[in-house]
N, C-alpha and C positions, 0 to 999 in steps of 0.2 A: 504494500500500500504506500502510495506516494503522497506526502503531506505538502500542501501548498501554503506557504506562510501568509501570503496576501489574503487567501480565502479564509484562513483561520482568524486573522485579525479582523477581517470584515464581519465574520460571524460573531466575534467577541464584541465588536462595536454595536452590532444590531442588538445583541442581548443587553448591553448596558443601556442603550436608548430605550428599549422596551421596559427595562426595570425602572428607569427614571420616570417614564410616562405612567406606568402602573402605580408607582409610589405617589405621584402627584394626584392621580385620580382617587386613590384610596384616602389620601390625606384630606382632599376636598370632601369626599363622601363622609368621612368621620366628622369633620367640622359641621357639615350640613345636618347630619343626623343628630349631633349634640344640640345644635341650635333648635332643630325641630322638636326635640324632646324637652327643651328648656334646661338643658344641663351644660350649656356653654359657659365660658368664663364670664364672671360677673365683674362689672365695674365697681369701684369703691363707692360711687354715688348711689348704687342700687342696694347696698347692704342695709339691713334693718338695724336700728339701734336697739341694743339690749341683747 
């Protein structure tokens, strides 16, 4: 079996790009779901006293 370095690097770059895109989509989905459920980060002005 003959390994072509250029093809191997191209495949690696494709995998890295796919990973970055999937990470961005899942981060957005996580933020969206938390906001939708009302569990997102709260601002100090929204805290209740007491």
